[in-house]
C-alpha positions as CSV (number, residue, x, y, z in Angstrom):
1,M,30.5,41.1,-158.8
2,N,29.2,44.6,-157.8
3,E,31.3,46.9,-155.7
4,S,29.4,46.2,-152.5
5,T,30.0,42.5,-152.8
6,I,33.7,43.0,-153.7
7,L,34.2,45.2,-150.7
8,A,32.4,42.8,-148.4
9,K,34.4,39.9,-149.7
10,Y,37.6,41.8,-149.1
11,A,36.6,42.7,-145.5
12,V,35.7,39.1,-144.7
13,E,38.6,37.3,-146.3
14,T,41.6,39.6,-145.5
15,R,43.9,37.9,-143.0
16,Y,46.7,39.2,-140.8
17,E,49.2,37.5,-143.1
18,D,47.9,39.6,-146.0
19,L,48.8,42.9,-144.3
20,P,52.1,44.6,-145.3
21,D,54.4,45.2,-142.3
22,R,53.8,49.0,-142.5
23,A,50.0,48.5,-142.4
24,R,50.4,46.4,-139.3
25,E,52.6,48.9,-137.6
26,M,50.4,51.9,-138.5
27,A,47.3,50.1,-137.1
28,K,49.1,49.6,-133.8
29,M,50.2,53.3,-133.7
30,S,46.7,54.5,-134.6
31,F,45.3,52.4,-131.8
32,L,47.7,53.9,-129.3
33,D,47.1,57.4,-130.6
34,A,43.3,57.0,-130.4
35,L,43.4,55.7,-126.8
36,G,45.5,58.7,-125.7
37,V,43.3,61.4,-127.3
38,T,40.1,59.7,-126.1
39,L,41.4,59.6,-122.5
40,A,42.3,63.3,-122.7
41,A,38.8,64.1,-124.1
42,S,37.3,62.4,-121.0
43,S,38.2,65.5,-119.1
44,L,38.6,68.2,-121.8
45,G,36.0,67.2,-124.4
46,K,33.0,69.6,-124.3
47,G,29.7,67.8,-124.4
48,C,31.2,64.3,-123.9
49,Q,29.9,64.0,-120.3
50,A,26.3,63.9,-121.6
51,F,27.1,60.9,-123.8
52,V,28.8,59.1,-120.9
53,D,25.9,59.8,-118.6
54,I,23.3,58.5,-121.1
55,A,25.5,55.4,-121.9
56,G,25.6,54.6,-118.2
57,Q,21.8,54.7,-117.7
58,G,19.8,51.5,-117.5
59,E,20.6,48.0,-116.4
60,G,22.3,46.6,-119.5
61,K,25.1,44.1,-119.5
62,K,28.3,45.5,-118.1
63,E,30.7,44.3,-120.8
64,S,32.7,47.2,-122.3
65,T,34.6,50.1,-120.8
66,I,34.0,53.8,-121.1
67,L,37.6,55.0,-121.4
68,G,38.7,57.5,-118.7
69,F,35.6,56.9,-116.5
70,Q,36.2,53.2,-115.7
71,K,32.6,52.4,-116.2
72,K,31.3,49.3,-117.9
73,V,28.2,49.4,-120.1
74,P,26.7,47.4,-123.0
75,A,29.1,47.3,-126.0
76,P,27.0,49.6,-128.3
77,M,26.8,52.2,-125.5
78,A,30.5,52.0,-124.8
79,A,31.1,52.6,-128.5
80,F,28.7,55.5,-128.3
81,A,30.4,57.2,-125.3
82,N,33.9,56.5,-126.5
83,G,32.9,57.7,-130.0
84,S,31.9,61.0,-128.6
85,M,35.4,61.5,-127.2
86,A,37.3,60.1,-130.2
87,H,37.2,63.4,-132.2
88,A,36.2,65.8,-129.4
89,L,39.8,67.3,-129.2
90,D,40.4,67.0,-133.0
91,F,43.7,65.4,-132.2
92,E,43.2,61.9,-133.7
93,D,44.8,60.6,-136.9
94,A,43.8,61.6,-140.4
95,H,44.2,60.8,-144.0
96,D,45.3,64.0,-145.8
97,Q,44.2,63.0,-149.3
98,A,41.0,61.2,-148.4
99,L,40.1,64.0,-146.0
100,V,38.8,61.6,-143.3
101,H,39.6,60.5,-139.8
102,P,39.7,56.8,-140.5
103,N,40.1,55.5,-137.0
104,A,37.9,57.9,-135.0
105,V,34.9,55.5,-135.3
106,A,36.8,52.2,-135.9
107,V,38.7,52.2,-132.6
108,P,35.8,52.8,-130.3
109,V,33.8,50.2,-132.1
110,T,36.5,47.5,-132.3
111,L,37.6,48.0,-128.7
112,A,34.0,47.9,-127.3
113,L,33.2,44.8,-129.4
114,A,36.5,43.0,-128.6
115,E,36.1,43.6,-124.9
116,S,32.5,42.2,-124.9
117,M,33.5,39.2,-127.0
118,G,36.6,38.2,-125.0
119,D,39.6,36.3,-126.3
120,V,40.1,38.6,-129.3
121,D,43.8,38.4,-129.9
122,G,46.1,41.1,-131.1
123,K,46.4,39.9,-134.7
124,A,42.7,39.8,-135.1
125,F,42.4,43.3,-133.7
126,I,45.1,44.7,-136.0
127,T,43.5,43.1,-139.0
128,A,40.1,44.5,-138.2
129,L,41.5,48.0,-137.7
130,A,43.6,47.8,-140.9
131,V,40.6,46.7,-143.0
132,G,38.3,49.2,-141.5
133,C,40.8,52.1,-141.9
134,D,41.5,51.1,-145.5
135,L,37.8,51.1,-146.4
136,V,37.2,54.5,-145.0
137,C,40.1,56.0,-146.9
138,R,39.2,54.3,-150.2
139,L,35.6,55.6,-149.9
140,G,37.0,59.1,-149.3
141,L,39.5,58.9,-152.1
142,A,36.8,57.7,-154.5
143,F,34.7,60.9,-154.3
144,K,35.2,63.1,-157.3
145,E,33.4,66.0,-155.6
146,N,33.2,67.2,-152.0
147,P,29.9,65.9,-150.5
148,A,29.7,69.1,-148.5
149,E,28.6,70.8,-151.7
150,Y,25.4,68.7,-151.4
151,G,25.1,69.4,-147.7
152,W,26.9,66.4,-146.1
153,Y,29.7,66.2,-143.7
154,I,31.4,63.1,-144.8
155,P,34.1,62.0,-142.2
156,P,31.7,60.4,-139.6
157,I,29.6,59.0,-142.4
158,L,32.5,57.1,-144.0
159,G,33.9,56.3,-140.6
160,A,30.8,54.3,-139.9
161,F,31.3,52.0,-142.8
162,G,34.9,51.3,-141.9
163,A,33.9,50.6,-138.4
164,T,31.2,48.3,-139.7
165,A,33.8,46.3,-141.7
166,A,36.0,46.1,-138.6
167,A,33.2,44.9,-136.4
168,G,32.0,42.5,-139.0
169,R,35.4,40.9,-139.2
170,L,35.6,40.4,-135.4
171,L,32.1,38.9,-135.5
172,G,33.0,36.5,-138.3
173,L,30.3,37.8,-140.7
174,S,29.9,36.0,-144.0
175,E,30.2,38.0,-147.3
176,T,26.4,38.3,-147.5
177,E,26.1,39.4,-143.9
178,M,28.7,42.0,-144.4
179,V,26.7,43.5,-147.3
180,D,23.7,43.4,-145.0
181,A,25.7,45.3,-142.3
182,F,26.8,47.9,-144.8
183,S,23.1,48.4,-145.8
184,L,22.1,48.8,-142.1
185,T,24.8,51.4,-141.7
186,L,23.6,53.3,-144.7
187,C,20.2,53.5,-143.1
188,Q,21.7,55.1,-140.0
189,A,24.9,57.0,-140.8
190,T,24.4,60.7,-141.6
191,C,25.9,64.0,-140.7
192,S,24.8,67.4,-141.9
193,A,27.4,69.9,-143.2
194,E,25.3,72.5,-141.4
195,L,27.7,72.1,-138.5
196,R,30.2,74.1,-140.6
197,Y,28.0,77.2,-140.3
198,S,27.1,76.9,-136.6
199,P,30.3,77.7,-134.8
200,E,29.0,77.1,-131.3
201,S,27.5,73.7,-132.1
202,D,28.9,70.7,-130.1
203,I,28.1,68.3,-132.9
204,R,31.3,68.9,-134.7
205,A,33.2,67.6,-131.7
206,V,31.0,64.6,-130.7
207,R,29.8,63.6,-134.1
208,D,31.5,60.2,-134.2
209,A,29.4,58.9,-131.3
210,F,26.4,58.4,-133.6
211,A,28.5,56.7,-136.3
212,A,30.1,54.3,-133.7
213,K,26.8,53.2,-132.3
214,A,25.4,52.8,-135.8
215,A,28.3,50.7,-137.0
216,L,28.3,48.3,-134.1
217,L,24.5,47.9,-134.1
218,S,24.6,47.2,-137.9
219,A,27.2,44.4,-137.5
220,L,25.4,42.9,-134.6
221,L,22.0,43.0,-136.4
222,A,23.5,41.4,-139.6
223,K,24.9,38.6,-137.4
224,K,21.4,38.1,-136.2
225,G,20.2,37.6,-139.7
226,I,18.6,41.0,-140.5
227,K,18.6,41.3,-144.3
228,G,19.8,44.5,-145.9
229,F,19.9,45.3,-149.6
230,D,22.3,44.3,-152.4
231,H,24.0,47.5,-153.4
232,P,24.6,49.8,-150.4
233,F,27.6,51.5,-152.1
234,E,27.0,51.7,-155.9
235,G,23.2,51.3,-156.0
236,K,20.7,53.8,-157.4
237,A,20.1,55.1,-153.8
238,G,23.4,53.8,-152.4
239,L,26.2,55.8,-150.6
240,F,27.7,57.5,-153.7
241,S,24.3,58.4,-155.2
242,L,23.0,59.8,-152.0
243,Y,26.0,61.8,-150.9
244,S,27.7,62.9,-154.2
245,K,25.1,62.4,-157.0
246,G,27.0,59.4,-158.2
247,H,30.2,61.3,-158.8
248,Y,32.9,58.8,-157.8
249,D,35.7,56.8,-159.3
250,S,35.2,53.0,-159.1
251,D,38.9,52.4,-160.1
252,T,40.2,54.4,-157.2
253,L,37.8,52.6,-154.8
254,L,39.0,49.1,-155.9
255,K,42.5,49.5,-157.2
256,D,45.0,47.1,-155.5
257,L,42.3,46.1,-153.0
258,G,43.8,43.7,-150.5
259,K,47.3,44.6,-151.6
260,V,47.6,48.3,-150.8
261,F,46.3,49.4,-147.4
262,E,45.7,53.1,-147.0
263,G,46.2,52.9,-143.3
264,A,49.9,53.0,-144.2
265,N,49.3,56.5,-145.5
266,V,47.6,57.9,-142.3
267,S,49.0,61.0,-140.7
268,F,49.3,61.6,-137.0
269,K,48.6,65.0,-135.6
270,P,51.3,66.9,-133.6
271,W,48.8,69.6,-132.7
272,P,45.2,69.4,-131.4
273,T,43.6,71.3,-134.2
274,C,41.8,70.8,-137.5
275,R,44.3,69.1,-140.0
276,G,43.7,72.0,-142.4
277,T,45.5,74.3,-139.9
278,H,48.6,72.2,-139.5
279,T,50.5,73.4,-142.6
280,F,50.0,77.0,-141.5
281,I,51.3,76.2,-138.0
282,E,54.4,74.7,-139.5
283,A,54.9,77.6,-141.8
284,A,54.6,80.0,-138.8
285,F,57.2,78.0,-136.8
286,N,59.6,77.9,-139.8
287,I,59.4,81.7,-140.2
288,I,59.9,82.2,-136.4
289,D,62.9,79.9,-136.4
290,E,64.5,81.4,-139.6
291,E,63.8,85.0,-139.0
292,N,63.3,85.4,-135.2
293,V,60.0,87.2,-135.8
294,R,58.2,88.3,-132.6
295,P,54.4,89.0,-132.5
296,E,55.0,92.7,-131.9
297,D,57.1,92.9,-135.1
298,I,54.1,91.8,-137.3
299,S,52.0,94.3,-139.1
300,D,50.0,92.1,-141.5
301,I,49.5,88.4,-142.2
302,R,48.1,86.9,-145.4
303,V,47.2,83.3,-145.9
304,I,46.2,81.5,-149.1
305,V,43.8,78.6,-148.6
306,S,42.0,75.9,-150.7
307,S,38.3,76.1,-151.3
308,F,37.9,73.1,-149.0
309,N,39.6,75.0,-146.1
310,Q,37.8,78.2,-146.8
311,M,35.5,77.2,-144.0
312,L,38.5,77.7,-141.6
313,C,38.5,81.4,-142.4
314,E,34.8,82.2,-142.7
315,P,33.1,84.3,-141.4
316,L,36.4,86.0,-140.9
317,E,35.4,88.1,-137.9
318,V,34.0,85.0,-136.1
319,K,37.2,83.1,-136.9
320,R,39.3,85.9,-135.5
321,N,37.3,85.8,-132.3
322,P,35.9,82.3,-131.8
323,Q,33.4,81.8,-129.0
324,A,33.6,78.0,-128.7
325,V,36.7,75.8,-128.2
326,I,35.9,73.5,-131.1
327,D,35.4,76.5,-133.4
328,A,38.8,77.9,-132.3
329,K,40.4,74.6,-133.5
330,F,38.6,75.1,-136.8
331,S,40.0,78.7,-137.2
332,I,43.2,79.4,-139.1
333,P,43.3,83.0,-137.7
334,F,43.1,81.8,-134.1
335,V,45.4,78.8,-134.5
336,L,48.0,80.7,-136.5
337,A,48.0,83.6,-134.0
338,T,48.4,81.1,-131.2
339,A,51.4,79.5,-132.9
340,L,53.0,82.9,-133.6
341,V,52.4,84.2,-130.0
342,Y,53.5,81.1,-128.1
343,G,55.7,79.2,-130.5
344,N,53.7,76.1,-129.8
345,V,50.1,74.8,-130.0
346,T,48.9,72.5,-127.2
347,L,45.8,71.3,-125.5
348,D,46.3,74.0,-122.9
349,H,45.7,76.6,-125.6
350,F,42.2,75.3,-126.2
351,V,40.4,75.7,-122.9
352,P,37.6,78.3,-122.5
353,E,39.8,80.9,-120.9
354,S,42.2,80.8,-123.8
355,L,39.5,82.2,-126.1
356,K,39.9,85.5,-124.2
357,D,43.7,85.7,-124.7
358,D,44.3,89.3,-125.7
359,K,47.7,88.6,-127.3
360,V,46.2,85.9,-129.6
361,L,43.1,87.9,-130.4
362,R,45.0,91.1,-131.3
363,L,47.3,89.2,-133.7
364,A,44.3,87.3,-135.2
365,Q,42.8,90.6,-136.2
366,K,45.8,91.1,-138.5
367,I,45.2,87.9,-140.4
368,R,43.4,88.0,-143.8
369,Y,42.9,85.3,-146.3
370,E,42.7,84.7,-150.1
371,L,41.3,81.7,-151.9
372,D,43.2,79.6,-154.4
373,A,40.4,77.9,-156.3
374,S,43.0,75.8,-158.3
375,L,43.8,73.7,-155.2
376,G,41.7,70.5,-155.5
377,L,40.5,68.2,-152.8
378,R,43.7,66.2,-152.8
379,E,45.7,69.4,-152.2
380,A,43.4,70.8,-149.7
381,T,45.9,71.1,-146.8
382,R,48.6,73.1,-148.8
383,A,49.4,76.4,-147.1
384,F,50.9,79.7,-148.2
385,L,51.8,82.2,-145.5
386,E,53.0,85.7,-145.9
387,I,54.0,87.9,-142.9
388,K,54.7,91.6,-143.3
389,T,56.8,93.2,-140.5
390,R,56.7,96.8,-139.2
391,D,59.9,97.5,-141.0
392,N,58.3,96.3,-144.3
393,M,60.1,92.9,-144.5
394,I,58.0,90.4,-146.4
395,L,58.5,86.8,-145.2
396,T,56.8,83.9,-147.0
397,K,56.6,80.2,-146.5
398,Q,54.7,77.4,-148.4
399,I,54.1,74.0,-146.9
400,D,52.8,71.3,-149.2
401,Q,52.8,68.3,-146.9
402,A,51.8,68.7,-143.3
403,Y,54.0,67.4,-140.4
404,G,52.8,64.0,-139.4
405,H,52.2,62.7,-142.9
406,P,54.2,59.5,-143.8
407,D,56.4,61.6,-146.1
408,H,57.0,64.1,-143.2
409,P,56.6,61.8,-140.2
410,I,56.4,62.0,-136.5
411,S,58.7,59.6,-134.7
412,K,57.4,56.7,-132.7
413,E,59.0,58.2,-129.6
414,A,57.0,61.4,-130.2
415,L,53.8,59.5,-130.6
416,V,54.4,57.6,-127.4
417,K,55.1,60.9,-125.6
418,K,51.8,62.2,-127.0
419,F,50.0,59.2,-125.7
420,M,51.5,59.6,-122.2
421,D,50.7,63.3,-122.1
422,C,47.1,62.8,-123.3
423,A,46.4,59.8,-121.1
424,A,47.6,61.7,-118.0
425,K,44.6,64.0,-118.5
426,A,42.0,61.3,-118.1
427,V,39.1,62.1,-115.7
428,K,40.1,59.2,-113.4
429,K,43.9,59.2,-112.8
430,I,45.7,56.2,-114.4
431,P,49.0,55.2,-112.7
432,E,51.9,56.1,-115.0
433,N,53.3,52.5,-114.8
434,H,49.9,51.3,-116.1
435,L,50.2,53.7,-119.1
436,E,53.7,52.5,-119.7
437,K,52.4,48.9,-119.7
438,V,49.7,49.9,-122.3
439,V,52.4,51.3,-124.6
440,E,54.4,48.0,-124.2
441,L,51.3,45.9,-125.0
442,I,50.3,47.9,-128.0
443,L,53.8,48.1,-129.5
444,G,53.8,44.3,-129.3
445,L,50.1,43.8,-130.0
446,E,50.6,40.9,-132.4
447,E,51.7,38.8,-129.5
448,L,48.8,39.7,-127.2
449,K,46.3,36.8,-126.6
450,D,43.4,38.9,-125.3
451,I,42.8,42.6,-126.1
452,R,41.1,43.0,-122.7
453,K,44.5,43.1,-121.1
454,V,45.0,46.6,-122.6
455,V,41.8,47.8,-121.1
456,D,42.7,46.3,-117.7
457,Y,45.7,48.6,-117.5
458,L,43.6,51.7,-118.3
459,R,42.3,51.7,-114.7
């Protein structure tokens, strides 16, 4: 069998009983986390309102909910609108080695589809998310080179394929239909890495809207019998050929398929910024705690970054003084200065007025960077921070594994608090007792008979 067929067979045949306990638990926590950050983005996500407005136009079937707005629209348009919010705050989960956000597309798609179908139980939902998340991560891990070198921004592209697998599972696609769905996704899923060089672009924030709509449409069309092609992943013009000139590792893609689920290795974000900044935030907090350093004590700051995260420092003058909120989240100088000035990094630090914070901007001017080209893709988030004080003390800290990684985890209690804090920022106020009920339902999701009950409490 070719790789496309193997992956389709895996997506179709995996059952809830096949999932390790940790994969099940992490799928539930990813779902809870995604709901929270999406609800917060309904009020804070720049550009998201336009997607919500467009999704609400027309007379289509009112079957799936736009989170935070309490509007019902056709399922593909709900996935589109919720997808625009999934990454808008850059606060959703991530896989640190695969360099993807594996659930940013999958959650909007599976939730919209499950709500439209009705009677989708918790076990089916968990299985769909676990399979979709695993596929995204495996695709990311299989790349031998960064597709950005060829002009592609890969997280939303790969996210679309995982969401397609998740949707196909819920729809009961056959193996052949799943290959067709992957083919249809390949014909739609794209994202240019040009967004890395356009700091004021909204696309970096709302990118997953397009992937979510594409994924759900692909699964629905395959269910209707639309024929794709046989080799969407490994073909001469398949995913890996198109996006990385065929430079990928088939063994990594398929090793322990159906036994090891990469969703178990997902990281949850404690701070609402690009994952590549998190090790620098933690390094700053460690130095503050250990040395009691104040911003006014600092004369110079040096950071060493991987080539993958070089984009978080360039152009340096722009990153020291970002003009857009989303670019501030993708700026090591701005994020690190915020951490050092306030001893915390929260959503409140990424609103338009915060971009004019003199204390942060003055300290950001003292930050310079160096490149460590020896750090490969799988070590991209490693951080080295050096702070020089006015009395010539040199303080250093290296962080290899970012906080929130399974080896350096966030507690379940902290994730629940994050959900409650984020959900409280929804455009339309949700009663606190409803949010508490959502937490209860998701923590016991395997017992839920109909996923629509979760959505009912988000009103």
